[in-house]
All heavy atoms as an XYZ file, in Angstrom:
893
protein
N       0.837     -1.189      0.003
C      -0.007     -0.001      0.003
C       0.879      1.239     -0.006
O       1.964      1.251      0.573
C      -0.884      0.026      1.258
C      -1.925     -1.093      1.333
S      -3.204     -0.967      0.090
C      -4.078      0.483      0.608
N       0.382      2.288     -0.626
C       1.083      3.563     -0.673
C       0.041      4.677     -0.631
O      -1.021      4.575     -1.227
C       1.879      3.666     -1.952
C       2.655      4.962     -2.093
C       3.441      5.035     -3.380
N       4.452      3.975     -3.359
C       5.022      3.482     -4.450
N       4.657      3.912     -5.629
N       5.935      2.551     -4.361
N       0.341      5.759      0.087
C      -0.518      6.934      0.098
C       0.239      8.118     -0.469
O       1.329      8.436     -0.009
C      -1.001      7.270      1.504
C      -1.798      8.595      1.511
C      -2.556      8.832      2.767
N      -3.720      7.967      2.767
C      -4.611      7.935      3.738
N      -4.479      8.716      4.788
N      -5.649      7.117      3.668
N      -0.347      8.753     -1.446
C       0.188      9.990     -1.999
C      -0.742     11.119     -1.566
O      -1.975     10.961     -1.615
C       0.227      9.909     -3.521
N      -0.182     12.230     -1.111
C      -0.964     13.389     -0.675
C      -0.513     14.618     -1.434
O       0.634     14.702     -1.849
C      -0.740     13.679      0.807
C      -1.223     12.650      1.741
C      -0.795     13.081      3.182
N      -1.335     12.240      4.180
C      -2.471     12.449      4.824
N      -3.163     13.525      4.569
N      -2.891     11.603      5.730
N      -1.425     15.588     -1.551
C      -1.045     16.873     -2.106
C      -1.915     17.958     -1.500
O      -3.015     17.707     -1.013
C      -1.180     16.882     -3.631
C      -2.590     16.842     -4.126
C      -3.415     17.912     -4.372
C      -3.355     15.684     -4.454
N      -4.647     17.474     -4.813
C      -4.623     16.102     -4.864
C      -3.082     14.307     -4.421
C      -5.617     15.221     -5.250
C      -4.080     13.437     -4.797
C      -5.330     13.890     -5.209
N      -1.372     19.147     -1.513
C      -2.134     20.344     -1.167
C      -1.505     21.499     -1.936
O      -0.321     21.793     -1.777
C      -2.205     20.621      0.349
C      -3.111     21.811      0.632
C      -0.846     20.796      0.944
C      -3.531     21.910      2.083
N      -2.269     22.064     -2.843
C      -1.826     23.206     -3.641
C      -2.693     24.393     -3.238
O      -3.913     24.251     -3.094
C      -2.018     22.947     -5.139
C      -1.117     21.847     -5.645
O       0.050     21.789     -5.229
O      -1.574     21.040     -6.472
N      -2.058     25.545     -3.046
C      -2.835     26.740     -2.693
C      -2.420     27.902     -3.569
O      -1.301     27.952     -4.085
C      -2.672     27.114     -1.205
C      -1.251     27.547     -0.902
C      -3.114     25.985     -0.290
C      -1.102     28.231      0.446
N      -3.350     28.818     -3.770
C      -3.082     30.045     -4.501
C      -4.054     31.122     -4.035
O      -5.081     30.823     -3.424
C      -3.147     29.843     -6.009
C      -4.490     29.431     -6.550
C      -5.422     30.263     -7.120
C      -5.039     28.120     -6.589
N      -6.528     29.525     -7.496
C      -6.320     28.204     -7.181
C      -4.595     26.869     -6.163
C      -7.160     27.097     -7.373
C      -5.432     25.770     -6.342
C      -6.684     25.891     -6.941
N      -3.674     32.339     -4.258
C      -4.483     33.490     -3.856
C      -4.921     34.262     -5.076
O      -4.159     34.427     -6.023
C      -3.644     34.388     -2.932
C      -4.425     35.516     -2.321
C      -3.572     36.289     -1.322
C      -4.362     37.429     -0.730
N      -3.588     38.221      0.195
N      -6.152     34.705     -5.061
C      -6.693     35.550     -6.114
C      -7.526     36.624     -5.437
O      -8.619     36.341     -4.918
C      -7.529     34.726     -7.086
C      -7.961     35.530     -8.307
O      -7.574     36.719     -8.422
O      -8.692     34.973     -9.163
N      -6.990     37.829     -5.387
C      -7.691     38.914     -4.710
C      -7.789     38.653     -3.219
O      -6.792     38.402     -2.563
N      -9.008     38.670     -2.711
C      -9.251     38.475     -1.278
C      -9.529     37.024     -0.914
O      -9.937     36.736      0.208
C     -10.441     39.324     -0.826
C     -10.159     40.818     -0.953
O      -8.972     41.204     -0.873
O     -11.121     41.594     -1.130
N      -9.325     36.115     -1.859
C      -9.655     34.694     -1.616
C      -8.422     33.794     -1.704
O      -7.532     34.034     -2.514
C     -10.697     34.221     -2.617
C     -12.068     34.906     -2.568
C     -12.955     34.401     -3.688
C     -12.735     34.693     -1.211
N      -8.427     32.782     -0.862
C      -7.435     31.719     -0.928
C      -8.114     30.491     -1.490
O      -9.259     30.189     -1.130
C      -6.941     31.366      0.483
C      -5.983     32.315      1.159
C      -5.737     31.852      2.600
C      -4.681     32.370      0.411
N      -7.433     29.772     -2.356
C      -7.968     28.552     -2.950
C      -7.038     27.400     -2.580
O      -5.822     27.561     -2.549
C      -8.067     28.688     -4.453
C      -9.024     29.764     -4.889
C      -8.557     31.070     -5.070
C     -10.357     29.482     -5.078
C      -9.434     32.066     -5.445
C     -11.247     30.475     -5.445
C     -10.782     31.779     -5.640
N      -7.637     26.257     -2.326
C      -6.840     25.061     -2.009
C      -7.398     23.852     -2.761
O      -8.613     23.674     -2.856
C      -6.874     24.779     -0.508
N      -6.494     23.074     -3.278
C      -6.795     21.800     -3.931
C      -6.011     20.771     -3.117
O      -4.779     20.788     -3.129
C      -6.335     21.836     -5.370
C      -6.483     20.508     -6.109
O      -6.928     19.516     -5.494
O      -6.157     20.472     -7.293
N      -6.704     19.934     -2.370
C      -6.046     18.973     -1.503
C      -6.616     17.584     -1.756
O      -7.774     17.434     -2.142
C      -6.250     19.345     -0.044
N      -5.795     16.574     -1.534
C      -6.308     15.227     -1.708
C      -5.295     14.161     -1.390
O      -4.184     14.471     -0.938
N      -5.723     12.951     -1.583
C      -4.844     11.806     -1.381
C      -5.304     10.670     -2.267
O      -6.441     10.643     -2.747
C      -4.858     11.340      0.103
C      -6.060     10.528      0.433
C      -6.007      9.135      0.338
C      -7.237     11.116      0.809
C      -7.125      8.371      0.623
C      -8.342     10.351      1.095
C      -8.293      8.981      0.993
N      -4.403      9.730     -2.470
C      -4.741      8.494     -3.154
C      -4.010      7.352     -2.463
O      -2.802      7.416     -2.301
C      -4.335      8.521     -4.621
C      -4.733      7.221     -5.339
C      -4.100      7.130     -6.719
O      -2.901      6.920     -6.860
N      -4.933      7.295     -7.741
N      -4.768      6.353     -2.041
C      -4.181      5.114     -1.554
C      -4.150      4.164     -2.753
O      -5.124      4.046     -3.492
C      -5.027      4.469     -0.455
C      -4.950      5.224      0.860
O      -4.007      5.986      1.052
O      -5.866      5.035      1.683
N      -3.012      3.492     -2.925
C      -2.910      2.551     -4.031
C      -2.191      1.295     -3.566
O      -1.537      1.287     -2.524
C      -2.158      3.174     -5.226
O      -0.842      3.509     -4.857
N      -2.362      0.266     -4.343
C      -1.736     -1.020     -4.040
C      -1.111     -1.569     -5.322
O      -1.511     -1.198     -6.425
C      -2.763     -2.011     -3.503
N      -0.160     -2.441     -5.153
C       0.483     -3.075     -6.302
C      -0.512     -4.003     -6.983
O      -1.203     -4.770     -6.334
C       1.707     -3.878     -5.844
O       2.584     -2.996     -5.143
C       2.453     -4.479     -7.019
N      -0.582     -3.888     -8.297
C      -1.474     -4.748     -9.064
C      -0.723     -6.032     -9.445
O       0.507     -6.058     -9.435
C      -1.974     -4.029    -10.308
O      -0.913     -3.851    -11.216
N      -1.467     -7.085     -9.799
C      -0.793     -8.324    -10.208
C       0.148     -8.148    -11.393
O       1.135     -8.857    -11.517
C      -1.972     -9.255    -10.578
C      -3.122     -8.716     -9.795
C      -2.910     -7.228     -9.734
N      -0.126     -7.143    -12.238
C       0.744     -6.916    -13.396
C       1.998     -6.130    -13.049
O       2.836     -5.899    -13.912
C      -0.046     -6.165    -14.477
O      -0.384     -4.870    -14.027
N       2.099     -5.693    -11.782
C       3.280     -4.954    -11.354
C       3.066     -3.449    -11.300
O       3.908     -2.731    -10.783
N       1.946     -2.944    -11.801
C       1.646     -1.513    -11.730
C       0.993     -1.178    -10.401
O       1.117     -1.912     -9.430
N       0.269     -0.068    -10.377
C      -0.441      0.337     -9.170
C      -1.895      0.542     -9.504
O      -2.244      1.038    -10.573
C       0.168      1.620     -8.612
C       1.640      1.432     -8.310
C       2.170      2.123     -7.114
N       1.486      2.014     -5.875
C       1.772      1.107     -4.930
N       2.680      0.176     -5.148
N       1.135      1.116     -3.793
N      -2.774      0.167     -8.573
C      -4.211      0.392     -8.697
C      -4.677      1.258     -7.547
O      -4.336      0.976     -6.372
C      -4.978     -0.950     -8.630
C      -4.764     -1.786     -9.878
O      -4.557     -1.224    -10.961
O      -4.827     -3.037     -9.756
N      -5.446      2.306     -7.856
C      -6.012      3.146     -6.807
C      -7.080      2.354     -6.078
O      -7.924      1.686     -6.703
C      -6.628      4.412     -7.413
N      -7.060      2.422     -4.744
C      -8.077      1.724     -3.948
C      -8.941      2.726     -3.164
O     -10.007      2.378     -2.674
C      -7.476      0.674     -3.000
C      -6.862     -0.459     -3.785
C      -6.463      1.285     -2.051
N      -8.452      3.957     -3.023
C      -9.214      4.997     -2.315
C      -8.637      6.332     -2.721
O      -7.423      6.523     -2.681
C      -9.074      4.786     -0.814
C     -10.214      5.368     -0.026
N     -10.489      4.945      1.253
C     -11.132      6.305     -0.314
C     -11.530      5.615      1.716
N     -11.935      6.452      0.785
N      -9.503      7.253     -3.095
C      -9.008      8.575     -3.490
C     -10.076      9.629     -3.257
O     -11.237      9.445     -3.615
C      -8.600      8.572     -4.969
C      -8.008      9.887     -5.437
C      -7.505      9.826     -6.870
O      -7.595      8.761     -7.504
O      -7.019     10.852     -7.334
N      -9.684     10.709     -2.621
C     -10.550     11.867     -2.403
C      -9.803     13.126     -2.816
O      -8.587     13.234     -2.621
C     -10.897     12.037     -0.920
C     -12.315     11.640     -0.569
C     -12.572     10.553      0.257
C     -13.386     12.390     -1.036
C     -13.870     10.212      0.579
C     -14.698     12.043     -0.690
C     -14.912     10.956      0.122
O     -16.196     10.616      0.471
N     -10.553     14.087     -3.325
C     -10.004     15.399     -3.659
C     -10.971     16.434     -3.101
O     -12.184     16.260     -3.182
C      -9.898     15.556     -5.161
C      -9.345     16.901     -5.582
C      -9.234     16.961     -7.098
N      -8.570     18.202     -7.514
C      -8.442     18.550     -8.780
N      -8.904     17.746     -9.723
N      -7.841     19.663     -9.070
N     -10.438     17.509     -2.502
C     -11.252     18.579     -1.954
C     -10.784     19.897     -2.525
O      -9.584     20.194     -2.542
C     -11.142     18.612     -0.402
C     -11.789     19.851      0.160
C     -11.780     17.368      0.211
N     -11.719     20.684     -2.999
C     -11.443     22.032     -3.485
C     -12.098     22.985     -2.472
O     -13.302     22.846     -2.183
C     -12.039     22.253     -4.870
C     -11.485     21.332     -5.947
S      -9.763     21.608     -6.305
C      -9.820     23.211     -7.073
N     -11.308     23.904     -1.927
C     -11.827     24.820     -0.916
C     -11.476     26.258     -1.245
O     -10.449     26.531     -1.852
C     -11.230     24.448      0.452
N     -12.346     27.160     -0.818
C     -12.136     28.585     -0.959
C     -12.291     29.207      0.410
O     -13.243     28.892      1.130
C     -13.164     29.213     -1.925
O     -13.130     28.502     -3.176
C     -12.876     30.677     -2.183
N     -11.354     30.091      0.768
C     -11.394     30.757      2.068
C     -11.174     32.240      1.903
O     -10.560     32.682      0.941
C     -10.338     30.170      3.004
N     -11.684     33.006      2.840
C     -11.431     34.433      2.903
C      -9.988     34.610      3.326
O      -9.580     34.088      4.366
C     -12.395     35.083      3.896
C     -12.196     36.561      4.003
O     -11.251     36.971      4.707
O     -13.000     37.304      3.415
N      -9.195     35.322      2.542
C      -7.767     35.469      2.836
C      -7.527     36.241      4.138
O      -6.564     35.976      4.845
C      -7.046     36.136      1.681
N      -8.373     37.184      4.457
C      -8.159     38.006      5.653
C      -8.505     37.269      6.934
O      -7.785     37.360      7.925
C      -8.987     39.295      5.562
N      -9.597     36.500      6.912
C     -10.056     35.842      8.137
C      -9.632     34.381      8.204
O      -9.623     33.799      9.277
C     -11.595     35.878      8.242
O     -12.163     35.118      7.164
C     -12.115     37.317      8.206
N      -9.339     33.784      7.056
C      -9.001     32.345      7.019
C     -10.212     31.456      7.162
O     -10.067     30.247      7.339
N     -11.404     32.020      7.063
C     -12.628     31.211      7.203
C     -13.049     30.625      5.868
O     -12.940     31.275      4.812
C     -13.754     32.072      7.762
S     -13.489     32.532      9.490
N     -13.549     29.422      5.917
C     -14.017     28.699      4.743
C     -15.231     29.389      4.112
O     -16.199     29.665      4.825
C     -14.350     27.260      5.109
C     -14.707     26.312      3.969
C     -13.471     26.054      3.098
C     -15.237     25.005      4.503
N     -15.154     29.625      2.836
C     -16.251     30.269      2.088
C     -17.032     29.221      1.300
O     -18.258     29.264      1.215
C     -15.703     31.367      1.149
C     -16.787     31.930      0.263
C     -15.020     32.451      1.951
N     -16.321     28.267      0.704
C     -16.951     27.220     -0.104
C     -16.052     26.005     -0.100
O     -14.843     26.108      0.020
C     -17.175     27.710     -1.523
N     -16.694     24.837     -0.268
C     -15.919     23.587     -0.292
C     -16.680     22.560     -1.132
O     -17.916     22.523     -1.131
C     -15.656     23.057      1.132
C     -16.949     22.700      1.861
C     -14.689     21.895      1.120
N     -15.925     21.762     -1.835
C     -16.510     20.687     -2.662
C     -15.602     19.480     -2.565
O     -14.374     19.596     -2.651
C     -16.614     21.132     -4.115
C     -17.196     20.072     -5.032
C     -17.224     20.527     -6.457
C     -17.711     19.370     -7.317
N     -17.455     19.591     -8.711
N     -16.196     18.309     -2.370
C     -15.433     17.072     -2.325
C     -15.688     16.268     -3.599
O     -16.824     16.186     -4.071
C     -15.833     16.248     -1.109
N     -14.634     15.714     -4.128
C     -14.721     14.865     -5.302
C     -14.281     13.457     -4.874
O     -13.092     13.228     -4.664
C     -13.801     15.413     -6.391
C     -13.828     14.605     -7.672
O     -14.680     13.687     -7.805
O     -12.982     14.868     -8.543
N     -15.246     12.582     -4.656
C     -14.952     11.215     -4.280
C     -14.622     10.440     -5.538
O     -15.496     10.145     -6.347
C     -16.185     10.617     -3.587
N     -13.356     10.094     -5.703
C     -12.905      9.475     -6.946
C     -12.943      7.952     -6.908
O     -13.485      7.327     -7.797
C     -11.518      9.981     -7.284
C     -11.559     11.474     -7.578
C     -10.254     11.971     -8.033
N     -10.468     13.316     -8.581
C      -9.598     13.897     -9.341
N      -8.483     13.308     -9.688
N      -9.834     15.107     -9.779
N     -12.316      7.351     -5.927
C     -12.314      5.895     -5.783
C     -12.658      5.605     -4.327
O     -11.954      6.047     -3.430
C     -10.932      5.289     -6.110
C     -10.951      3.771     -5.938
C     -10.497      5.669     -7.508
N     -13.768      4.912     -4.096
C     -14.215      4.654     -2.737
C     -14.426      3.161     -2.519
O     -15.036      2.487     -3.357
C     -15.526      5.387     -2.448
C     -15.462      6.910     -2.623
C     -16.833      7.510     -2.438
C     -14.476      7.515     -1.671
N     -13.938      2.654     -1.398
C     -14.051      1.216     -1.165
C     -15.421      0.773     -0.606
O     -15.772     -0.386     -0.722
C     -12.947      0.936     -0.151
C     -12.802      2.221      0.578
C     -13.097      3.305     -0.410
N     -16.182      1.698     -0.025
C     -17.452      1.314      0.600
C     -18.577      2.187      0.076
O     -18.387      3.370     -0.209
C     -17.349      1.468      2.132
C     -16.193      0.714      2.709
C     -15.074      1.393      3.205
C     -16.164     -0.665      2.738
C     -13.991      0.721      3.730
C     -15.068     -1.349      3.243
C     -13.987     -0.654      3.744
O     -12.913     -1.325      4.258
N     -19.760      1.631     -0.023
C     -20.871      2.385     -0.588
C     -21.347      3.516      0.335
O     -22.024      4.437     -0.085
C     -22.023      1.453     -0.959
C     -22.700      0.811      0.214
C     -23.933      0.012     -0.240
N     -24.581     -0.537      0.905
C     -24.541     -1.801      1.242
N     -23.907     -2.673      0.482
N     -25.149     -2.211      2.330
N     -20.990      3.470      1.617
C     -21.389      4.535      2.545
C     -20.537      5.802      2.368
O     -20.923      6.881      2.757
C     -21.231      4.063      4.012
C     -22.154      2.916      4.386
C     -21.567      1.542      4.037
O     -20.374      1.480      3.651
O     -22.276      0.545      4.140
N     -19.371      5.669      1.800
C     -18.428      6.778      1.688
C     -18.981      8.029      0.963
O     -18.749      9.134      1.431
C     -17.147      6.339      1.015
S     -16.185      5.145      1.988
N     -19.700      7.906     -0.158
C     -20.161      9.095     -0.855
C     -21.108      9.969     -0.016
O     -21.173     11.186     -0.193
C     -20.877      8.578     -2.091
C     -20.340      7.199     -2.287
C     -20.009      6.686     -0.913
N     -21.838      9.396      0.899
C     -22.806     10.144      1.701
C     -22.118     11.191      2.558
O     -22.674     12.257      2.838
C     -23.628      9.206      2.561
N     -20.910     10.926      3.004
C     -20.189     11.864      3.865
C     -19.911     13.181      3.137
O     -19.965     14.259      3.766
C     -18.879     11.234      4.334
N     -19.652     13.129      1.857
C     -19.333     14.344      1.096
C     -20.495     15.329      1.100
O     -20.283     16.550      0.991
C     -18.932     13.992     -0.327
N     -21.712     14.848      1.252
C     -22.879     15.727      1.272
C     -22.951     16.569      2.537
O     -23.733     17.540      2.590
C     -24.155     14.889      1.140
N     -22.169     16.251      3.551
C     -22.226     16.971      4.824
C     -21.150     18.043      4.984
O     -21.155     18.760      5.992
C     -22.109     15.977      5.974
C     -23.253     15.009      5.999
O     -24.405     15.390      5.795
N     -22.957     13.750      6.238
N     -20.240     18.163      4.055
C     -19.105     19.075      4.274
C     -19.511     20.544      4.266
O     -18.772     21.378      4.775
C     -17.955     18.818      3.297
C     -18.370     19.065      1.857
C     -17.403     17.427      3.481
C     -17.209     18.978      0.881
N     -20.698     20.864      3.752
C     -21.183     22.256      3.785
C     -21.273     22.760      5.223
O     -21.256     23.968      5.456
C     -22.533     22.359      3.085
C     -23.643     21.698      3.838
N     -23.853     20.329      3.775
C     -24.562     22.189      4.687
C     -24.876     20.020      4.571
N     -25.321     21.123      5.131
N     -21.368     21.859      6.191
C     -21.462     22.252      7.609
C     -20.203     22.986      8.076
O     -20.222     23.637      9.112
C     -21.662     21.015      8.487
C     -22.978     20.308      8.218
C     -23.005     18.963      8.913
N     -24.217     18.243      8.578
C     -25.064     17.768      9.464
N     -24.843     17.915     10.749
N     -26.152     17.161      9.074
N     -19.107     22.874      7.342
C     -17.850     23.506      7.692
C     -17.736     24.950      7.223
O     -16.853     25.676      7.656
C     -16.682     22.701      7.155
C     -16.517     21.288      7.739
C     -15.602     20.448      6.860
C     -16.013     21.380      9.155
N     -18.624     25.366      6.309
C     -18.567     26.734      5.774
C     -18.704     27.729      6.909
O     -19.563     27.596      7.780
C     -19.642     26.952      4.697
C     -19.738     28.408      4.279
C     -19.346     26.083      3.476
N     -17.801     28.690      6.919
C     -17.782     29.720      7.949
C     -16.754     29.467      9.051
O     -16.412     30.346      9.803
N     -16.278     28.230      9.126
C     -15.296     27.864     10.153
C     -13.899     28.315      9.741
O     -13.550     28.301      8.556
C     -15.334     26.357     10.389
N     -13.064     28.663     10.706
C     -11.670     29.030     10.389
C     -10.859     27.782     10.020
O     -10.879     26.778     10.745
C     -11.130     29.660     11.674
C     -12.163     29.458     12.719
C     -13.381     28.884     12.099
N     -10.154     27.853      8.908
C      -9.337     26.717      8.477
C      -8.307     26.325      9.528
O      -8.020     25.128      9.704
C      -8.615     27.041      7.162
C      -9.481     27.222      5.926
C      -8.600     27.592      4.737
C     -10.293     25.974      5.613
N      -7.777     27.291     10.246
C      -6.738     27.018     11.243
C      -7.231     26.099     12.354
O      -6.432     25.486     13.056
C      -6.212     28.318     11.852
O      -7.256     28.995     12.514
N      -8.537     25.950     12.510
C      -9.116     25.093     13.539
C      -9.625     23.748     12.993
O     -10.262     22.985     13.717
C     -10.252     25.827     14.257
C      -9.773     27.075     14.980
C     -10.892     27.861     15.626
O     -12.048     27.361     15.671
O     -10.625     28.991     16.082
N      -9.314     23.450     11.727
C      -9.836     22.240     11.119
C      -9.282     20.939     11.715
O      -9.908     19.900     11.589
C      -9.602     22.264      9.604
C     -10.769     22.844      8.819
C     -11.509     23.877      9.341
C     -11.087     22.363      7.583
C     -12.569     24.416      8.633
C     -12.139     22.860      6.867
C     -12.902     23.899      7.384
N      -8.112     20.963     12.317
C      -7.548     19.725     12.894
C      -8.558     19.099     13.870
O      -8.763     17.894     13.849
C      -6.234     19.982     13.591
C      -5.116     20.285     12.684
C      -4.410     19.010     12.186
N      -3.359     19.411     11.274
C      -3.258     18.980     10.040
N      -4.108     18.102      9.562
N      -2.298     19.399      9.257
N      -9.179     19.903     14.708
C     -10.186     19.378     15.636
C     -11.601     19.690     15.185
O     -12.516     18.934     15.441
C      -9.969     19.941     17.063
O      -9.997     21.362     16.991
C      -8.641     19.464     17.640
N     -11.774     20.831     14.490
C     -13.102     21.272     14.090
C     -13.802     20.306     13.153
O     -15.016     20.101     13.254
N     -13.073     19.685     12.242
C     -13.679     18.718     11.324
C     -14.232     17.530     12.100
O     -15.353     17.074     11.868
C     -12.670     18.251     10.252
C     -13.195     17.056      9.473
C     -12.345     19.384      9.309
N     -13.481     17.056     13.061
C     -13.918     15.903     13.860
C     -15.130     16.254     14.715
O     -16.015     15.424     14.930
C     -12.774     15.392     14.729
C     -11.539     14.915     13.972
C     -10.432     14.536     14.964
C     -11.873     13.775     13.059
N     -15.191     17.515     15.200
C     -16.360     17.943     15.983
C     -17.581     18.131     15.110
O     -18.714     17.849     15.537
C     -16.043     19.256     16.702
C     -14.979     19.114     17.777
O     -14.749     17.992     18.262
O     -14.352     20.154     18.129
N     -17.387     18.623     13.905
C     -18.506     18.935     13.007
C     -19.019     17.714     12.232
O     -20.208     17.621     11.923
C     -18.083     20.031     11.999
O     -17.604     21.155     12.748
C     -19.236     20.482     11.121
N     -18.120     16.797     11.908
C     -18.490     15.629     11.111
C     -18.158     14.328     11.844
O     -17.391     13.491     11.352
C     -17.778     15.657      9.758
C     -18.031     16.881      8.881
C     -17.152     16.873      7.648
C     -19.500     16.976      8.496
N     -18.741     14.129     13.038
C     -18.427     12.890     13.781
C     -19.156     11.681     13.197
O     -20.154     11.831     12.491
C     -18.942     13.201     15.181
C     -20.126     14.093     14.940
C     -19.694     14.948     13.743
N     -18.642     10.516     13.490
C     -19.313      9.257     13.113
C     -19.666      9.188     11.663
O     -18.845      9.471     10.775
N     -20.920      8.855     11.386
C     -21.362      8.662      9.998
C     -21.609      9.958      9.258
O     -21.871      9.933      8.053
C     -22.639      7.803      9.960
O     -23.645      8.441     10.751
C     -22.377      6.393     10.472
N     -21.516     11.119      9.917
C     -21.608     12.392      9.207
C     -20.368     12.609      8.353
O     -20.391     13.342      7.379
C     -21.774     13.563     10.172
C     -23.122     13.676     10.864
C     -23.119     14.857     11.836
C     -24.241     13.847      9.842
N     -19.279     11.986      8.754
C     -18.032     12.097      8.024
C     -17.585     10.745      7.527
O     -18.330      9.765      7.532
N     -16.360     10.724      7.090
C     -15.717      9.502      6.606
C     -14.253      9.666      7.013
O     -13.697     10.761      6.870
C     -15.868      9.419      5.088
S     -14.658      8.414      4.235
N     -13.640      8.653      7.519
C     -12.271      8.745      8.008
C     -11.353      9.388      6.982
O     -10.583     10.293      7.301
C     -11.733      7.356      8.370
O     -12.571      6.800      9.390
C     -10.308      7.421      8.844
N     -11.444      8.957      5.736
C     -10.538      9.455      4.718
C     -10.893     10.875      4.259
O     -10.013     11.710      4.057
C     -10.484      8.486      3.545
C      -9.874      7.177      3.931
N     -10.642      6.127      4.393
C      -8.599      6.775      3.972
C      -9.839      5.124      4.673
N      -8.602      5.488      4.435
N     -12.168     11.154      4.110
C     -12.581     12.523      3.742
C     -12.186     13.498      4.862
O     -11.630     14.560      4.612
C     -14.083     12.580      3.465
C     -14.637     13.982      3.197
C     -13.952     14.641      2.014
C     -16.139     13.905      2.997
N     -12.453     13.098      6.113
C     -12.085     13.956      7.238
C     -10.597     14.214      7.272
O     -10.142     15.309      7.609
C     -12.542     13.332      8.553
C     -14.045     13.451      8.760
O     -14.771     13.955      7.926
N     -14.522     12.950      9.891
N      -9.795     13.229      6.912
C      -8.348     13.375      6.883
C      -7.929     14.457      5.885
O      -7.073     15.304      6.177
C      -7.694     12.040      6.545
C      -6.179     12.079      6.637
O      -5.655     12.598      7.637
O      -5.536     11.582      5.705
N      -8.531     14.451      4.709
C      -8.222     15.474      3.692
C      -8.668     16.850      4.187
O      -7.947     17.836      4.051
C      -8.871     15.138      2.342
C      -8.638     16.255      1.330
C      -8.335     13.833      1.792
N      -9.887     16.905      4.751
C     -10.389     18.186      5.251
C      -9.516     18.742      6.369
O      -9.244     19.939      6.420
C     -11.828     18.026      5.731
C     -12.864     17.769      4.644
C     -14.183     17.287      5.242
C     -13.071     19.011      3.791
N      -9.042     17.885      7.257
C      -8.203     18.324      8.360
C      -6.866     18.889      7.858
O      -6.303     19.773      8.473
C      -7.962     17.171      9.340
C      -9.256     16.800     10.076
C      -9.105     15.576     10.949
N      -8.212     15.897     12.052
C      -7.244     15.084     12.486
N      -7.047     13.912     11.918
N      -6.494     15.457     13.503
N      -6.400     18.421      6.710
C      -5.166     18.945      6.129
C      -5.304     20.412      5.725
O      -4.317     21.132      5.613
C      -4.751     18.097      4.926
N      -6.548     20.861      5.510
C      -6.762     22.278      5.154
C      -6.356     23.215      6.274
O      -6.201     24.422      6.047
C      -8.234     22.505      4.761
C      -8.722     21.787      3.504
C     -10.204     22.024      3.302
C      -7.920     22.199      2.292
N      -6.143     22.712      7.472
C      -5.668     23.541      8.595
C      -4.305     24.161      8.265
O      -3.938     25.196      8.856
C      -5.581     22.714      9.872
N      -3.567     23.577      7.359
C      -2.250     24.113      6.982
C      -2.325     25.270      5.996
O      -1.327     25.978      5.812
C      -1.386     22.991      6.380
C      -1.027     21.940      7.394
O      -0.985     22.247      8.610
O      -0.768     20.788      6.993
N      -3.453     25.487      5.380
C      -3.581     26.515      4.340
C      -3.204     27.911      4.863
O      -2.424     28.602      4.200
C      -4.981     26.492      3.687
C      -5.230     27.726      2.824
C      -5.164     25.221      2.877
N      -3.710     28.357      6.018
C      -3.325     29.707      6.489
C      -1.817     29.848      6.678
O      -1.262     30.906      6.382
C      -4.056     29.853      7.809
C      -5.206     28.920      7.722
C      -4.718     27.753      6.915
N      -1.137     28.798      7.144
C       0.287     28.863      7.353
C       1.042     28.854      6.026
O       2.024     29.569      5.859
C       0.732     27.703      8.248
C      -0.015     27.689      9.552
C      -1.026     26.759      9.765
C       0.238     28.626     10.530
C      -1.732     26.755     10.953
C      -0.454     28.619     11.725
C      -1.457     27.693     11.938
N       0.579     28.042      5.084
C       1.228     27.981      3.777
C       1.017     29.270      2.991
O       1.872     29.661      2.195
C       0.683     26.798      2.978
C       1.010     25.402      3.531
C       0.193     24.342      2.779
C       2.503     25.121      3.431
N      -0.103     29.947      3.213
C      -0.417     31.150      2.433
C       0.471     32.344      2.788
O       0.498     33.321      2.042
C      -1.886     31.520      2.627
O      -2.113     32.017      3.934
N       1.194     32.274      3.870
C       2.062     33.380      4.276
C       3.097     33.680      3.202
O       3.514     34.821      3.038
C       2.735     33.052      5.650
C       3.782     34.085      5.995
C       1.676     32.966      6.720
N       3.507     32.662      2.463
C       4.543     32.865      1.446
C       3.988     33.300      0.090
O       4.758     33.529     -0.835
C       5.411     31.593      1.270
C       6.138     31.273      2.552
C       4.573     30.419      0.802
N       2.673     33.401     -0.018
C       2.086     33.810     -1.316
C       2.252     35.306     -1.558
O       2.273     36.102     -0.723
C       0.603     33.457     -1.351
C       0.272     31.976     -1.357
C      -1.242     31.771     -1.384
C       0.900     31.275     -2.541
């Protein structure tokens, strides 16, 4: 198994944008790699306050049929400060409201305010 992660950020005017995600993959019988789980999150935040303005999850490869339902709940995070996402996501999307892997990607957005300092 292997996990690849990414988080790309950019600023446009008063908004910060983030493209974050991960892919878990495994070795295939042919020697290549097959994705077994993948999520991507696109987020927009107010650059001055660091609060989430909009968010969208793209569930690409999911191992369980319950996983897509969690993406429908991420709107509950709008208005929250990204800097508090490490714990805030777990408080806002507990249990079946979230998904372990989606929550992991969302929690990574806590780094966006710190990364944006260099923009």
